[in-house]
PATI-13527 format. One line per 10 residues: number of its first residue (from 1); their letters; for each residue x, y, z of N, C-alpha, C. Coordinates in steps of 0.05 Angstrom, whole numbers, padded with zeros to 5 digits. Layout:
NUM	a	X,Y,Z,X,Y,Z,X,Y,Z  ...
This chain:
1	myarvtklev	-00930,-00277,00420,-00909,-00272,00439,-00898,-00244,00433  -00889,-00230,00454,-00878,-00203,00452,-00851,-00201,00466  -00835,-00182,00458,-00808,-00179,00469,-00803,-00150,00476  -00790,-00146,00498,-00779,-00120,00505,-00748,-00123,00504  -00736,-00107,00487,-00707,-00108,00483,-00695,-00083,00495  -00677,-00087,00514,-00664,-00065,00528,-00634,-00065,00520  -00625,-00041,00512,-00596,-00039,00505,-00582,-00025,00528  -00561,-00038,00538,-00543,-00026,00558,-00515,-00023,00547  -00503,-00001,00555,-00474,00003,00548,-00459,-00002,00574  -00447,-00025,00576,-00433,-00034,00600,-00403,-00029,00596
11	ppdrvddstr	-00389,-00019,00617,-00360,-00017,00614,-00350,-00045,00608  -00333,-00048,00587,-00323,-00075,00580,-00311,-00091,00603  -00299,-00078,00622,-00287,-00093,00644,-00308,-00101,00665  -00334,-00093,00661,-00355,-00100,00679,-00376,-00119,00667  -00370,-00130,00643,-00389,-00148,00629,-00395,-00172,00647  -00376,-00185,00658,-00381,-00208,00675,-00398,-00200,00700  -00392,-00178,00712,-00407,-00168,00735,-00436,-00163,00726  -00440,-00151,00703,-00466,-00145,00693,-00482,-00171,00688  -00469,-00190,00676,-00483,-00216,00670,-00491,-00230,00696  -00473,-00230,00716,-00478,-00242,00741,-00502,-00227,00756
21	hvqeqilpql	-00502,-00201,00754,-00524,-00185,00767,-00550,-00193,00754  -00551,-00194,00728,-00575,-00201,00714,-00584,-00229,00722  -00566,-00248,00722,-00573,-00276,00729,-00583,-00278,00758  -00570,-00264,00777,-00576,-00267,00805,-00599,-00249,00815  -00601,-00225,00803,-00620,-00205,00813,-00644,-00200,00794  -00638,-00197,00769,-00659,-00189,00750,-00676,-00213,00742  -00664,-00234,00733,-00679,-00258,00724,-00699,-00268,00744  -00691,-00272,00770,-00711,-00281,00789,-00736,-00263,00791  -00732,-00237,00788,-00754,-00218,00789,-00771,-00220,00764  -00759,-00224,00741,-00774,-00228,00716,-00791,-00253,00718
31	qqqdgfkgfi	-00779,-00274,00728,-00793,-00300,00730,-00818,-00299,00747  -00820,-00280,00765,-00843,-00277,00782,-00866,-00262,00769  -00861,-00250,00746,-00881,-00234,00732,-00899,-00252,00716  -00926,-00247,00717,-00945,-00262,00701,-00939,-00258,00671  -00939,-00280,00657,-00936,-00279,00628,-00907,-00281,00619  -00888,-00283,00637,-00860,-00285,00630,-00854,-00311,00616  -00840,-00309,00593,-00834,-00333,00577,-00805,-00339,00573  -00787,-00320,00579,-00759,-00326,00576,-00743,-00300,00575  -00716,-00304,00576,-00698,-00281,00576,-00672,-00289,00563  -00662,-00271,00545,-00637,-00276,00531,-00620,-00251,00535
41	vltdrqsgnt	-00594,-00255,00540,-00575,-00233,00542,-00554,-00237,00520  -00550,-00217,00504,-00530,-00217,00483,-00509,-00195,00489  -00484,-00202,00488,-00463,-00184,00496,-00440,-00184,00476  -00430,-00160,00470,-00405,-00156,00455,-00384,-00149,00476  -00367,-00167,00483,-00348,-00163,00505,-00329,-00140,00500  -00322,-00136,00474,-00302,-00114,00468,-00314,-00087,00473  -00339,-00082,00464,-00351,-00056,00467,-00367,-00053,00493  -00376,-00076,00503,-00394,-00075,00527,-00423,-00073,00520  -00429,-00069,00494,-00457,-00066,00486,-00472,-00092,00493  -00494,-00090,00506,-00509,-00113,00516,-00539,-00109,00509
51	lgvalwesee	-00551,-00130,00500,-00580,-00130,00495,-00593,-00150,00513  -00613,-00142,00527,-00630,-00160,00543,-00657,-00163,00530  -00665,-00187,00523,-00690,-00192,00510,-00708,-00208,00528  -00729,-00195,00538,-00748,-00207,00556,-00772,-00215,00539  -00781,-00240,00541,-00803,-00250,00525,-00828,-00253,00542  -00851,-00245,00530,-00876,-00244,00545,-00898,-00258,00528  -00916,-00273,00541,-00935,-00289,00527,-00956,-00272,00511  -00960,-00247,00519,-00980,-00231,00505,-00973,-00202,00507  -00986,-00186,00490,-00982,-00157,00492,-00991,-00146,00519  -01012,-00158,00529,-01022,-00149,00555,-01001,-00154,00577
61	alrtteeaaa	-00988,-00177,00577,-00967,-00183,00596,-00944,-00163,00593  -00937,-00157,00568,-00916,-00137,00563,-00923,-00110,00575  -00947,-00101,00570,-00956,-00075,00581,-00957,-00075,00611  -00967,-00097,00623,-00970,-00098,00652,-00943,-00096,00666  -00921,-00104,00653,-00895,-00104,00665,-00878,-00079,00660  -00890,-00059,00647,-00874,-00035,00640,-00861,-00021,00664  -00876,-00018,00685,-00865,-00004,00709,-00842,-00020,00721  -00847,-00046,00724,-00826,-00063,00736,-00801,-00063,00717  -00805,-00064,00691,-00783,-00064,00673,-00766,-00038,00676  -00779,-00016,00679,-00765,00010,00682,-00748,00009,00707
71	rlrggaaeat	-00759,-00002,00729,-00745,-00004,00754,-00721,-00023,00751  -00725,-00045,00738,-00703,-00065,00735,-00681,-00054,00717  -00688,-00039,00696,-00668,-00027,00679,-00650,-00008,00695  -00662,00009,00710,-00647,00029,00726,-00630,00015,00747  -00640,-00006,00759,-00625,-00021,00779,-00601,-00035,00767  -00605,-00046,00743,-00582,-00060,00730,-00561,-00040,00722  -00569,-00017,00712,-00549,00003,00704,-00533,00013,00728  -00548,00019,00750,-00535,00029,00774,-00515,00009,00786  -00524,-00016,00786,-00507,-00037,00799,-00482,-00044,00783  -00482,-00039,00757,-00459,-00047,00741,-00444,-00024,00727
81	gatvagfqey	-00452,00000,00733,-00439,00023,00720,-00446,00026,00691  -00468,00014,00683,-00477,00015,00655,-00494,00039,00650  -00499,00045,00625,-00517,00066,00616,-00539,00052,00600  -00564,00059,00606,-00587,00049,00590,-00588,00065,00565  -00582,00052,00542,-00581,00066,00517,-00609,00065,00503  -00628,00052,00515,-00655,00052,00504,-00668,00025,00506  -00693,00024,00498,-00708,-00001,00497,-00730,00002,00476  -00738,-00021,00465,-00759,-00022,00446,-00776,-00047,00451  -00800,-00047,00442,-00818,-00069,00445,-00826,-00079,00417  -00828,-00106,00415,-00834,-00119,00389,-00854,-00141,00393
91	evalfevss	-00868,-00147,00371,-00882,-00172,00370,-00863,-00193,00359  -00862,-00216,00370,-00844,-00237,00361,-00857,-00251,00337  -00845,-00248,00314,-00856,-00259,00289,-00849,-00288,00286  -00825,-00296,00296,-00816,-00324,00294,-00799,-00330,00318  -00804,-00353,00330,-00788,-00362,00353,-00784,-00392,00351  -00759,-00400,00349,-00753,-00429,00347,-00728,-00435,00364  -00730,-00454,00381,-00708,-00463,00398,-00706,-00493,00396  -00683,-00503,00389,-00680,-00532,00388,-00677,-00543,00417  -00688,-00566,00421,-00687,-00578,00448,-00665,-00598,00450
């Protein structure tokens, strides 16, 4: 499994707007991509720093979605007044979720 981690700097008073935008606009588009395995959003409400972690079944799926990811990052920033502070890609070494 692979992950693309995007860091956004969201105005603290727009954190809820940002989360809602991701849930209503970004997540449905991610779910339509081949190889999509999940999405996690981590937010520090005081600073507005937000991490979006998109999970992909393979490195190939990660690479195939690079263009769409760039478009979604820009759209999320524009819609919420955020700044894209960067992104990185990782191989997921361990993944465990309790059911």
